[in-house]
Residue, then its C-alpha position, 0 to 999 in steps of 0.5 A: m335266117k332266124l325270124l322271131i316275131l315278138n312284141f316290141c321290147f327292143a333291148c335298151l342301151l344303157i349308159s351310166c352317168t357317174q357325173n354325180n352318181k345319181a342319174i342314169l341316161e337311158i338310150k333306146a334303139e328305135p324301129i327301123h324302116a326295112k323289110i326282109d327281101g330274100n337274104i338281105l334287109t332292104g328299105p330306107s334304113v338300110l344301105n345295100d347294093s345288088n352289085r357289091f358287098v356293103w360293110g362298115g360305114s362311118v357317118i358325119k354331118g357336113d357343113d352343108n347340113k347333109y350326112h356323109m357316109l364312108y363305107a367299105t364295099w367291093e364287087c360280088g359275083d361268081s368271079i369274086p371269091k367268097f366274102s371271107d376272102s374277098w374283103v381282104l383282097h378287094s375292099k374299097i371305100a365308097y361315099a354316100v350322102s343323105d339329107y337324113p342321119n338315119r335313112d336314104f343314103k345314096f351311093q355317090k362314088i368309090v373314093l378310095k381303092g388299093r393303089a395296085l388298081a392304079g398300077d402300084s403293087t408295091a405300095w403299103d396300101a396296094q391291095m385293099v382299103h377297108n373299115p373307114h372311120i371319119r372324123k373332123f378336127n380343126n375344120k378338116y376331115y380325116l378318113y382313117y382306114v385299114s389297108a394292106k399289100d401282098p408281100g409275096l411268096q415267102p422263102t422256103g423253110s420260113k414260117g411264112e412259106k405256106v401262107n396263101k395270098r389272102n392271109r399274107v395280105q391280112q397279116s400286112q394290115c396297117i392303118g392309114v389316113i387321108e385329110f381333106n377340106s370338103f366332101d367335094d374335094l374328096v369326091n374329086g380326089n383332092f386329098k393327101r394320101s401318105d406313102t407310108p402307114l399312119l401306124s404299123p405293128r411293132t411285133r409279129v409273134k405267132p407260133d407258125n404260118i406267119v410272114a416276117p416273124s419277130p425273133y424267137g422270145t419276143a413278147p407280143k405288144p398290143d399292136n401284134i402282127i396287124v393294126v386295124n379298126p381305127s377309132v380316133v378321139q381328141r382328149p380334152s384334158d391335153g388336146k392329144y389325139l388317141l388312136y385305138f386299134k386292134g392287134n392279134f394274139y395267138n396263144p395258141g388260138w386267136r383272140g383280138v386285143h386292143g391298144i392305143a397310140i397317141a399323137d399331137s396331130p390327127t395325122g400323127p406321128f402316132t406313138a403306140t403305148e404298152h397299154f392293153v385297153f378294153d381289157i376285161r378279163n376271162d376267168d383264166g386271166t386272158i382278155a375277153s375277145g372284142e372287136d370294132p371299137y368306136v370311142w367317143y368323149h361325152n361332154t356332159h358326163e366328162k368321160f370316154y365311152v367305147i362301144l365294141k363287139d363282144f364275141t362271147g358275152k364275157i364283157t357284158e356277162d350276157k349273150p354276144g352282142l355290143a358292149l359299153l365300157e367307160s374311162s376317165d382318161g381314155i386309157e384305163w377302162i372299166k365297166p359302167m354301172s349299167t353295161f351297154f348291151m345290144k343283142k344281135e337283132v333289129i326291130l322293124q316298123s312292123g314290130d317284127t324282131i329280126s335276129m342278125n347273123r352279123l351285127e358289127r363294125p358299130q359307128l355312132l353319130i354323136d350330138k353336141n352333148g355326147n349322146p349317141t343319136v344313130l347307130y350304124c352297123a354292118g349286118a347280115i341276116t344269113e351266114v355271109n362268110t361263104r357267100t358271093d352274092g353280096a348278102s350284106f348291108n349297112v343298117h342305120i338304127p335311130l337312138t333316143a335318150n330318156 
């Protein structure tokens, strides 16, 4: 853990407004109501659970004027594998609610689990559910999520022969969705859950240690091996639904790439395109590695924005953190005039700046004009991958526009 005591000068989040190339909208992250308690942050601006890991959360304002969060969570403790394995094997989706958009979220119930816990280990979503993304279209709610199953031991001599259970599950990740009319229905299990994924990968290209590889010579598509981290938005120009996802490339090392699938309905069928999106290039021509996109349409600016995790700082041309890109059509993405950048840190009401080991899975609450008002991030102030004690949380950062 690294604690920096600084004067209050939190990095501003800049979004360029090119509606007439004159104004720049400046979004500022405000201090949070939290404190350090051992290896975690606690307080009204943080959702954590001493019995579980807490990870990415997605929030929407309901018809009841309350704020509803769906978030990834799973048990912790000595009988559970370390974080880097347990999220793949045990993640579930929980529901929390608050009267406020940026504080005091209270756990209500686990609302979605892998179907193996109900006795069906063969379902596509048997093992785990993860990375929820909640949207509302046409007066219905849609919870997009990642899920997977264990395809089992692979044949002797195959490229998947030595792949362990954790990685077999990880390599089978697809995107699903449930549809429901109200949060009461969600809590009571009154929702539609498909027996097939909403979106699955078209190619499985990896040099070695790969389950069910594509034939030799196959060119990997954006949806290679996995499709994860869904973000869905409706395009105003034609009413189409755009689903953004991440796939995995290995050439030979890993890097994430992103693609887009398009549908006429929030529940699909979605058709993946050949486009690589958010494709800011490194000096060697490869795509800079990013992850966890959250895409939205700004009604005033009349364009799309995406906030995503910048692993290396190559997207923002600065330090690793969160970056912003923009698009006029949702497909071709460029850097805005002022690149959104947020360091991996949060500022407390006390004025202390806390350096975060992890600050990712960004999700936003957007006002009617398209301005972000709250940023929700999965966080940890210590290296969490090897831990079994639930040292992770979701932090809610209020934003103001100047």
